[in-house]
C-alpha positions in Angstrom: 73.5 94.5 94.1 76.9 94.9 92.5 78.1 92.3 90.1 81.1 90.2 91.2 84.5 90.3 89.7 85.0 87.9 86.8 88.1 85.8 86.9 88.9 86.4 83.2 91.1 89.4 82.4 91.1 91.1 79.1 94.7 91.1 77.8 95.6 94.1 75.7 98.8 94.8 73.7 102.1 95.5 75.4 105.3 96.9 74.1 108.5 96.4 76.1 110.5 99.6 75.4 113.8 98.9 73.6 117.0 100.1 75.2 115.9 99.7 78.9 118.8 99.6 81.3 120.1 96.9 83.6 118.7 93.9 81.7 115.3 92.5 82.5 113.0 93.2 85.3 114.6 90.6 87.5 117.9 92.6 87.6 118.8 93.6 91.2 119.4 97.2 92.0 122.3 96.1 94.2 124.2 95.4 91.0 124.0 98.9 89.8 127.3 100.6 89.2 128.0 103.9 90.9 126.4 106.8 89.2 128.9 109.0 87.4 126.9 110.4 84.5 123.5 109.9 82.9 123.9 107.4 80.0 122.4 108.3 76.7 120.2 105.2 76.9 118.5 106.5 80.0 117.8 109.8 78.3 116.4 108.1 75.3 114.2 105.7 77.4 112.7 108.5 79.4 112.6 111.0 76.5 109.9 108.9 74.8 107.6 110.0 77.6 108.8 113.6 77.9 110.7 112.9 81.1 114.2 114.1 82.2 116.5 112.4 84.7 119.0 114.3 86.8 121.6 113.0 89.3 121.6 115.8 91.9 124.2 114.4 94.2 126.4 111.6 92.8 127.5 110.2 96.2 123.9 110.2 97.6 122.6 108.6 94.4 125.1 105.7 94.8 124.2 105.3 98.4 120.5 105.2 97.6 121.0 102.5 95.0 122.8 100.4 97.6 120.3 101.1 100.4 117.4 100.0 98.1 119.1 96.8 97.0 115.9 94.8 97.7 113.5 97.4 96.4 112.4 99.1 93.2 110.4 102.3 92.6 107.4 102.1 90.2 105.9 105.0 88.4 103.0 105.4 85.9 104.2 108.2 83.6 103.2 110.8 82.6 100.0 111.1 84.6 98.0 113.7 82.6 98.5 112.1 79.2 96.4 112.0 76.0 97.3 108.3 75.8 101.0 107.8 75.7 102.1 106.3 79.0 104.5 103.9 80.5 105.1 102.0 83.8 108.7 102.4 84.9 110.7 100.3 87.3 113.6 102.3 88.7 116.5 101.7 91.0 117.0 103.6 94.2 118.9 106.3 92.3 115.9 106.6 89.9 117.7 105.1 87.0 115.5 102.8 84.8 115.6 99.1 85.1 112.6 98.3 82.9 109.9 100.2 81.1 106.5 98.9 79.8 104.5 100.9 77.4 100.9 101.0 78.6 99.6 103.6 76.2 95.8 103.9 76.3 95.4 102.5 79.9 95.4 105.9 81.6 96.8 104.7 84.9 96.7 106.6 88.2 97.2 104.7 91.5 99.7 101.8 91.7 100.0 99.2 94.4 102.3 96.2 95.1 102.1 92.8 96.8 105.1 90.6 97.4 104.9 89.3 93.9 102.7 91.6 91.8 102.1 95.1 90.6 98.6 96.5 90.2 97.1 99.8 89.0 93.8 101.7 88.5 92.7 103.3 85.3 91.3 106.8 85.2 88.1 105.6 83.5 84.8 107.6 83.7 86.4 110.8 85.0 84.4 113.5 86.6 84.0 116.9 84.8 86.8 118.3 87.0 89.1 115.4 86.2 89.8 115.0 89.9 88.1 111.7 90.5 86.5 108.8 88.6 83.5 106.5 88.7 84.4 103.3 87.1 88.2 102.8 87.5 89.4 99.3 86.4 92.0 97.2 88.1 95.0 96.6 85.9 97.7 94.0 86.4 101.2 93.6 84.9 102.1 89.9 85.4 102.6 89.1 81.8 102.0 92.3 79.9 99.2 94.6 80.8 95.7 93.1 81.6 92.7 95.2 82.5 89.8 93.6 84.4 86.8 95.2 82.9 84.5 93.6 85.4 85.8 95.8 88.2 83.9 98.7 86.7 80.9 97.2 88.5 82.2 98.5 91.8 82.2 102.1 90.7 85.7 102.6 91.9 87.6 105.9 92.0 91.2 106.0 90.7 93.0 107.2 93.8 93.6 104.1 95.9 94.0 100.3 95.4 95.5 97.9 97.9 95.4 94.2 97.1 95.0 91.5 99.7 98.1 89.3 99.8 96.2 86.3 98.4 95.1 88.5 95.5 91.5 87.5 96.0 90.3 90.9 97.3 91.2 94.5 97.5 90.6 97.8 99.4 89.6 100.9 97.4 87.5 104.1 97.6 84.7 105.4 95.5 82.8 108.7 95.0 79.1 108.3 95.5 76.6 111.0 94.4 74.1 111.9 97.1 71.1 114.1 96.1 70.8 117.2 98.3 68.0 117.7 100.8 67.7 119.0 104.3 69.1 115.8 105.8 72.4 116.0 103.9 74.3 118.5 106.0 77.2 119.4 103.7 74.6 120.6 101.1 74.1 123.6 103.2 77.8 124.5 103.4 77.8 125.9 99.9 77.2 129.6 98.9 75.3 128.2 95.8 72.5 125.6 95.7 73.8 122.1 95.1 72.0 119.3 93.3 74.3 116.7 95.0 77.4 116.1 97.0 79.8 113.2 96.7 80.2 110.9 99.6 83.5 109.1 100.3 83.0 105.4 100.5 85.7 103.0 101.4 85.1 99.4 100.3 86.8 96.0 100.9 86.0 93.4 98.2 86.6 89.7 98.7 85.9 86.9 96.1 84.0 89.3 93.9 81.7 91.0 96.4 81.9 93.9 98.8 82.3 92.5 102.4 82.8 95.9 104.1 81.6 99.4 103.2 82.1 102.6 105.0 80.5 106.0 104.4 82.1 109.4 105.4 78.7 111.0 105.4 77.5 108.6 108.0 80.5 109.1 110.3 81.5 112.8 110.1 79.7 115.0 112.6 78.3 118.3 111.6 81.0 120.0 113.6 83.7 118.1 111.7 82.2 119.3 108.4 82.0 122.9 109.7 85.7 122.8 110.3 86.4 121.1 107.0 84.5 123.8 105.1 86.9 126.4 106.4 90.0 124.8 105.0 91.9 126.3 102.1 91.2 123.4 99.7 87.6 122.5 100.6 85.2 121.9 97.7 81.4 122.1 98.6 80.3 119.5 96.0 83.2 117.1 97.1 83.5 117.6 100.9 85.7 114.6 101.6 87.8 113.7 98.5 89.4 110.4 99.7 92.8 109.9 98.1 94.5 107.0 100.0 93.3 103.9 101.8 95.5 101.4 103.6 94.5 98.6 106.0 96.6 97.3 108.8 98.1 93.9 108.4 95.4 92.3 110.5 92.6 94.1 108.7 91.3 95.5 112.0 92.0 99.2 111.1 92.0 101.1 107.9 93.8 104.3 107.4 92.3 106.9 105.1 93.4 110.3 103.8 90.8 113.0 102.9 92.2 115.9 100.9 89.4 118.5 101.4 89.2 118.4 105.2 93.0 118.3 105.2 92.8 115.4 107.6 93.8 111.7 107.9 92.1 109.2 110.1 92.1 105.7 111.5 88.9 103.7 111.3 87.9 100.7 113.3 86.7 98.1 110.7 84.5 96.1 113.1 82.5 99.1 114.3 83.1 101.7 111.6 84.0 104.3 114.2 86.7 106.8 113.6 89.4 106.1 116.2 91.4 109.3 115.7 92.2 112.0 113.3 95.3 114.0 112.5 95.2 117.3 110.5 92.9 120.3 110.5 90.1 118.5 112.4 89.6 119.9 115.9 86.9 117.6 117.1 87.2 115.3 120.2 88.6 112.7 117.8 91.7 114.8 116.9 95.1 113.7 118.3 97.0 116.2 120.3 100.2 117.1 118.5 103.6 117.1 120.2 106.3 118.6 118.1 109.3 118.7 120.5 111.8 119.9 117.8 109.5 122.4 116.2 109.6 120.6 112.9 106.1 121.6 111.7 106.7 125.3 111.9 104.0 127.9 112.3 101.4 126.6 109.8 98.6 124.1 109.5 99.7 120.5 110.2 98.3 119.4 106.8 96.8 121.1 103.8 95.5 119.0 100.9 97.6 115.9 101.8 98.0 112.5 100.1 99.4 109.1 100.7 98.7 108.4 104.4 100.8 105.4 105.2 101.0 103.0 108.1 104.7 102.3 108.7 104.0 99.5 111.2 103.4 99.5 114.9 102.3 103.0 115.9 104.2 105.0 113.2 102.8 106.8 110.2 103.8 109.0 107.3 101.8 111.4 105.1 102.7 113.5 102.1 101.6 117.0 102.9 101.0 118.9 99.6 100.8 122.2 101.5 98.2 123.2 99.0 96.4 126.5 99.1 99.5 128.5 100.0 100.3 126.7 103.2 104.0 126.5 102.4 106.6 124.1 101.1 105.4 120.5 100.3 106.7 118.0 102.8 106.7 114.5 104.3 105.5 114.3 107.9 106.4 111.2 110.0 104.7 110.7 113.4 104.1 108.3 116.1 100.7 107.8 117.9 100.4 106.9 121.6 97.9 107.8 124.3 95.9 110.2 122.1 99.0 112.2 121.0 100.8 112.4 117.6 104.5 113.0 118.3 106.3 114.4 115.2 109.4 112.4 114.5 110.6 113.9 111.2 109.6 116.4 108.5 111.2 116.3 105.0 110.6 119.4 102.9 110.8 119.6 99.1 114.4 120.7 98.4 113.1 122.9 95.6 110.9 124.9 98.0 107.6 124.4 96.2 104.1 123.7 97.3 102.2 120.9 95.5 98.7 121.5 94.1 97.6 117.9 94.0 98.6 114.2 93.8 101.8 112.9 95.4 103.2 110.3 97.7 106.1 109.5 100.1 107.5 106.0 100.7 110.7 104.9 102.6 113.1 103.1 100.3 114.9 101.1 103.1 114.1 99.7 106.5 116.1 102.4 108.3 114.2 105.1 106.4 117.5 106.7 105.3 116.1 107.4 101.8 112.6 108.2 100.6 111.0 108.1 97.2 108.7 111.1 96.9 106.3 112.1 94.2 106.0 115.8 94.7 102.7 115.7 92.8 101.4 118.6 90.8 104.7 120.5 90.9 107.8 121.2 88.8 109.7 119.1 91.4 108.6 115.8 89.8 109.7 112.7 91.6 112.8 112.7 93.9 114.8 110.4 96.1 115.7 112.3 99.2 117.4 111.5 102.5 115.6 111.6 105.8 117.3 115.0 106.5 116.1 116.5 103.2 119.0 116.2 100.8 118.1 115.2 97.2 119.9 112.4 95.5 118.2 112.3 92.1 115.1 113.5 90.4 112.8 112.8 87.4 110.8 115.7 85.9 108.4 116.3 83.0 109.9 118.3 80.1 106.7 120.3 79.5 107.9 121.7 76.2 108.7 118.2 74.9 105.3 117.0 76.2 103.6 119.7 74.2 105.7 119.1 71.1 105.1 115.3 71.3 101.3 116.0 71.9 101.2 113.5 74.8 99.8 115.9 77.4 96.1 116.7 77.9 94.8 120.3 77.3 94.4 120.9 81.0 98.0 119.9 81.6 99.2 122.4 78.9 96.9 125.2 80.2 97.8 124.7 83.8 101.6 124.0 84.0 101.6 122.9 87.6 99.4 120.0 86.4 101.4 119.4 83.3 104.6 119.0 85.3 103.1 116.0 87.2 105.3 113.0 86.6 103.3 110.3 88.4 100.4 110.2 90.9 102.5 108.1 93.2 106.1 106.8 93.4 105.5 103.3 94.8 108.2 101.2 96.5 108.0 97.4 96.1 110.0 94.3 95.3 112.1 94.3 92.2 111.0 92.6 89.0 107.2 93.1 89.1 106.9 94.2 85.5 106.2 91.0 83.6 
């Protein structure tokens, strides 16, 4: 039996970075002046964390700041750090509103409610660094507070969604399963395996797990056969869950699995997979209608992240296009009568694929602008229009990161990892950094 969450949070030190722009965290992005140049104070604020800010299109950046008058963008930067890290609140043009130094917390996923910002630490990392076994929920109401008791749930660091009453959460975890003849994916490796890692999705309420779902129990052998043939499949980690989001009524949960290059809708009451979208070709797979040919001649998804329910029957997903599939992109689609109809595709204006991590969130109700973390890529984090024009970007200055000694060895040795700005670019209400 897992231990319940304790109500007491352990408060650690917090440093509000001097020189932050636009006043306190309650400043509204709608008051932002038109962008004409990058102020020295912006450069200095971001430079502490080896980041660079660029206005790509001045007119678009001004429009983005106006469109996102009631929203801010939140980043945990840089991602692959030796310890030095900040959480940034940004306007719609990516200029800083507030910065909180959270050095030592090693944050990955972020999530917002109407009145709070939450994160997950990258505690108890796997040998590969790709997932974790005891991530801890972190809050930012009045400085940074880490709830050590959430280690008891063996959480991974990829996904955290808080219930609106803040008395529960949805997350994922990686569960080791010893290999034997009954564990089908163990036989899909060229080398003998001691174990494989199941993907479990969990809903916790009032300190106990009230719902748990296992991928091993719901994937068919045929689905796993298909998954094993994808470009990013990993035998020891056949699923690699990286995003979890429930519907507003909690009846359905939407999950992204990187290694099968597939996203899915799960019925919470029965645990059944309702449908899949991606490289799965089972009977559960949605037919794909692409009337404008937006997807091109390539796999629908490859190593994707951040599968998001947009409300109603509409969804978005950040397609990393890992494994040489092509340019990283955002795919927006509608689901009806067993068919996914492609509404929009936004490609990385820099023309790069993304090896890992990443997200895509609309900035405004009309989805005119999107905040996109291009993940493990030199492209960093961008604000782009729905038709793919870039307004502004934040990138990692890799040389500065090396000089400041704030990047991990793997980030230095593998530059596509070192250029990762933030696991996600999360859109939420302004003023959530206490």
